[in-house]
C-alpha positions in Angstrom: 0.0 0.0 0.0 1.3 3.4 -1.0 2.1 5.5 2.1 4.4 8.3 1.0 2.4 11.4 0.3 3.3 15.0 -0.5 1.8 18.3 0.7 0.4 20.1 -2.3 -0.9 23.1 -0.4 1.2 26.1 0.5 0.8 25.3 4.3 -1.0 22.7 6.3 -1.1 23.0 10.1 0.0 20.0 12.1 -2.0 19.7 15.4 -0.9 18.3 18.7 -4.2 16.4 19.2 -7.1 15.3 16.9 -9.4 18.0 18.2 -10.7 21.2 16.7 -9.3 23.5 19.4 -5.9 21.8 19.5 -2.7 23.8 19.4 -0.6 23.9 16.3 2.7 22.0 16.9 4.2 22.4 13.4 3.4 22.8 9.8 3.8 21.0 6.4 4.8 23.3 3.6 4.4 22.6 -0.1 6.4 19.6 -1.4 7.0 18.0 2.1 6.7 14.3 2.3 4.8 12.5 5.0 3.3 9.2 6.0 -0.1 8.5 7.3 0.0 6.5 10.5 -3.7 6.3 11.2 -6.8 7.2 9.1 -9.8 8.9 10.6 -12.9 10.7 9.4 -12.0 14.0 10.9 -8.2 13.8 11.3 -5.2 11.9 10.0 -2.3 11.0 12.2 0.9 11.6 10.2 4.7 11.5 10.5 6.8 13.9 8.4 9.6 12.2 6.5 12.3 14.9 7.0 12.3 15.2 10.8 9.9 12.3 11.8 7.5 14.7 13.5 4.1 13.3 14.4 0.8 15.0 14.7 -2.6 15.4 13.2 -3.9 17.1 10.0 -7.4 17.3 8.6 -8.2 14.9 5.7 -7.0 16.3 2.4 -6.6 15.1 -1.2 -3.5 12.8 -1.1 -0.8 13.2 -3.6 1.7 10.3 -4.0 3.5 11.1 -7.3 6.0 13.9 -7.0 9.6 14.5 -8.1 11.1 17.6 -6.6 13.5 19.4 -9.0 13.6 22.8 -7.5 12.9 24.8 -4.3 11.9 28.3 -3.3 14.8 30.6 -2.3 12.7 33.7 -1.6 10.8 34.4 1.6 7.6 33.8 -0.5 7.1 33.2 -4.2 3.8 34.6 -5.7 1.8 32.2 -7.9 0.8 33.5 -11.3 -2.1 32.0 -13.3 -1.6 31.5 -17.0 -3.5 29.7 -19.7 -1.8 28.8 -22.9 -0.3 31.9 -24.3 -2.3 34.4 -22.2 -0.5 36.9 -20.0 0.2 35.5 -16.6 -1.8 37.1 -13.8 -0.5 37.4 -10.3 -2.8 35.6 -7.8 -3.2 35.9 -4.0 -1.5 32.6 -3.4 2.1 31.8 -2.9 4.7 29.2 -1.9 6.8 29.8 1.2 10.6 29.6 1.5 12.1 26.1 1.1 9.0 24.7 -0.6 10.0 21.9 -3.0 8.4 21.7 -6.5 8.6 20.0 -9.8 9.3 22.3 -12.8 7.0 21.1 -15.6 7.5 23.8 -18.2 9.5 27.0 -18.8 8.3 30.1 -20.5 10.6 33.1 -20.7 11.0 34.3 -17.1 8.4 31.9 -15.6 8.2 28.2 -14.7 5.1 26.1 -14.4 4.9 23.8 -11.4 1.2 22.7 -11.7 -1.2 23.0 -14.5 -1.6 26.7 -15.3 0.3 27.7 -12.2 3.5 29.6 -12.6 6.3 31.1 -10.6 9.1 33.6 -11.4 12.2 31.6 -12.5 14.3 33.9 -10.2 12.4 32.6 -7.2 13.7 29.0 -7.5 17.0 27.1 -7.4 17.8 23.4 -8.1 16.7 21.2 -5.2 20.4 20.2 -4.5 21.5 23.8 -4.3 23.1 24.7 -0.9 23.5 28.1 0.8 26.3 28.1 3.3 25.7 31.6 4.4 23.2 30.9 7.2 23.0 34.6 8.0 21.5 35.2 4.6 18.7 32.7 5.3 17.9 33.9 8.8 17.7 37.5 7.8 15.1 36.7 5.2 12.8 36.2 8.2 13.8 39.4 10.1 10.6 41.0 11.5 8.4 38.1 10.6 5.9 37.5 13.3 6.5 34.9 16.1 4.1 32.0 15.9 4.3 28.8 18.0 4.5 25.9 15.5 4.9 28.2 12.5 7.5 27.7 9.8 6.9 30.5 7.3 7.0 34.3 6.9 3.4 34.3 8.2 4.7 33.2 11.5 7.7 31.2 12.7 9.0 29.9 16.1 12.5 29.8 17.4 13.3 26.2 16.6 11.8 26.4 13.1 14.0 29.4 12.3 17.1 27.3 13.1 15.8 24.2 11.4 14.9 26.0 8.1 18.7 26.6 7.4 19.4 22.9 7.7 16.4 21.8 5.8 17.1 24.1 2.9 20.5 22.6 2.7 19.2 19.1 2.7 20.6 18.3 6.1 18.7 16.7 9.0 17.9 18.8 12.1 15.1 18.1 14.6 12.0 20.3 14.8 11.9 21.1 18.6 14.6 22.5 20.9 14.3 19.5 23.2 15.7 17.4 20.4 17.9 20.0 18.7 20.0 20.4 21.8 21.1 16.8 21.7 22.5 16.9 18.2 26.0 18.1 18.9 28.5 18.2 21.8 28.5 21.2 24.0 31.3 23.8 23.6 33.3 24.7 26.6 31.9 27.4 28.8 32.6 30.7 27.2 32.1 34.4 27.7 33.2 35.4 24.2 30.7 34.4 21.5 31.5 33.8 17.8 29.5 34.0 14.6 27.7 30.7 14.1 27.3 29.8 17.8 23.8 28.3 18.5 22.7 29.2 22.1 20.1 27.0 23.8 17.9 27.6 26.8 15.2 25.3 28.0 12.6 25.7 25.3 14.4 28.4 23.4 17.2 28.8 20.8 19.1 31.6 19.0 22.1 31.9 16.7 24.9 34.4 16.8 25.3 36.4 13.6 28.5 38.0 14.9 30.4 38.3 18.2 28.0 40.8 19.6 24.5 40.0 18.2 22.1 37.1 17.8 19.0 36.5 15.8 16.0 34.6 17.1 12.2 34.3 16.9 11.5 35.8 20.3 8.0 35.4 21.8 8.2 38.5 24.1 9.0 40.7 21.1 6.5 38.8 18.9 8.8 38.7 15.9 12.2 37.6 14.5 14.6 40.1 15.9 18.4 40.8 16.2 19.4 41.6 19.7 22.7 42.0 21.7 23.9 38.6 22.9 24.9 39.4 26.5 21.8 41.6 27.1 19.6 38.8 25.7 21.1 36.2 28.0 20.6 38.5 31.0 17.0 39.4 30.0 16.0 35.7 29.6 17.7 34.9 32.9 15.8 37.7 34.6 12.4 37.4 33.0 12.1 33.6 32.4 14.5 32.4 35.1 16.4 30.4 32.5 20.2 30.1 32.1 22.0 29.0 29.0 22.0 25.2 28.8 24.2 24.5 25.8 26.2 26.2 23.0 27.5 24.6 19.8 28.5 25.6 16.3 26.0 25.6 13.5 
């Protein structure tokens, strides 16, 4: 029985429990592969293939045939509608950053990824393309709203902001901080921070963009923001009563 499916919507919320008022724990974005663990009339229990994250989604049309050739490199890529040789018209829909898609046809500066649905060719790169400059990716999300469980410019949480860099580069990294913190060995205790240091607290994570500043999706500020490293550490210790638990290199 086929049990590898692909998200063909821009975003699908993954719920903690199979209930209407459940909290969002994560999201599927366009092109993500998942398995269905349990079928239900109102909800499906799924597991994502990339980070093995489990949760519940509402029943949707299931797509099993999909060959990703490219991915979105912009914060969002607007979808244009075009029929035959008619002028392509910008729609209200979009694909978020890191969405994977199959290029079916090219026409001048556009590519078709579904029937009569087009994207600007400059918004995509080959699926195997890597971006080593993590700062470039993180800063795409600067000032995007904070949202628990979110993974896009519409709203993103602290652990997703870190994960998106690894995912875009086709490298595994867990979804939640409780698992992310276990990935690498702890650096020695330090008072001087360097670019690329990932700083973990209980339930929170940030990354240093230089020796003085970090970037994170920060709940109290309700957005992705750049802040001074030492002042942030002191603020979190004072307001949340949390000390730094671990630091390692990205």
